C-alpha angles and dihedrals in degrees: 000000000000102000092195094060103018091234129129114252129198119244104241090213092057108103090204088072089087097045108132094010110134100215093168092049093053093046094048093046087055090053090051094053092043091054092047090052090051093050092045088057090048091053092047090055092046092052097038111140095008095116093050092049090050091052091054097040101086094057093042095048093043091052093046090050094048093047091051096050093082093055091047094049093049093047094050093047093048093047102046112342129116116248117211087207091064098253112152117234123231090249093056093048095050105038094064090061092055130063123229094260093054093050091046092050092049092051092049089049090054091052090050093050095046091047090053090051091051091048096049094044091051094228144010112309091216135056128042110352098188114129131206112329099191114102111168111193107162113146120254131197094239099047116129137187088261096050091047091049090056093052092045092053091048095050094043088055089050091051091050091049094050093045089052089047090052090050093050091051092051089050091058090081088066099033099051097065090044092049096049092043090054091048091051091051091050091048091050090051092049090047090060094043093048091059089070097035118149138180088266098059104020095098092057091044094050090047088054089050091053093049093050091046088051091051090052093051115116095253094057100046129083092008091302095292119135093209143356095267091057089053093049092048090055092045091051091050091050090053095046094046091049090055092044093052092050092048090055091047092051092053094044094046089054093051091047091052089050093052093045090052093048092047092050092047090052092050092047091050091050091051090049091052090053091051097042102040093133094050091048091048091054090045091054090047090056088059096054107025115127120253117266113268117231115236091237091061095071141039121285091231094053090114096235092127093229096110126082113217121205125205112253116227117258092242088064091059 
């Protein structure tokens, strides 16, 4: 009893003070939260600057797209457009040197080549690159360290993919002007070469024309986005999915750390029991041993050795 407060205090030497205290549970919960804090810091570093880049992206992409429009318009007109001033397009110059079968064969060859590129790349190389954005991570009764490790690896890969997607979208503001400038230069070069086209080099020149026309197609320009809003929608999704993947990883990493701690504690306790079998045996005995029997409760000649016998005087015999 604490006389200063009138409250009952626990004797610190009393081993029963820890009865019912889950030391392992507290320690393992601490490991869980510590791991989650570590992974949260890792995610913060991985996504550092993403919000700021997103905020600036609309203006940067819009400007890049607007600046490139002039090059695109000139290139299309020079390749296959009609000039009111009477200038002949590259297409008109070259097609008269080829017969229908040659042109048909070249176009089919282009389709074959572009289909092979799509097949080997696994998907279109333009447009929205965001992957799956669904990362279920609710706890289950049968989850194990191994099952959690599989999910963690999967979601970490998803986070990496979406971060790379976000980065590639941001880079479009720089790449679009370079791309359209290179196309314009190639069209200008072909324009000069087509003026002296002959039967000997017309196949190669027309093939170059088809490739440049393909590059100017809507799906290949401006990252494959029809308008600025489509680009921003994809960029927003890449940012959201990156955050979502990391949130799932943080939760799962914490639960894995908890299970690893609990598994280790169980192994350590088993090893301790093997080493301290005698101590545990005596401890269990203390729980079930019978109460001590008073000497007056049994006969003096019971043979227990707990009674002192005195010699009776001879007159009593």
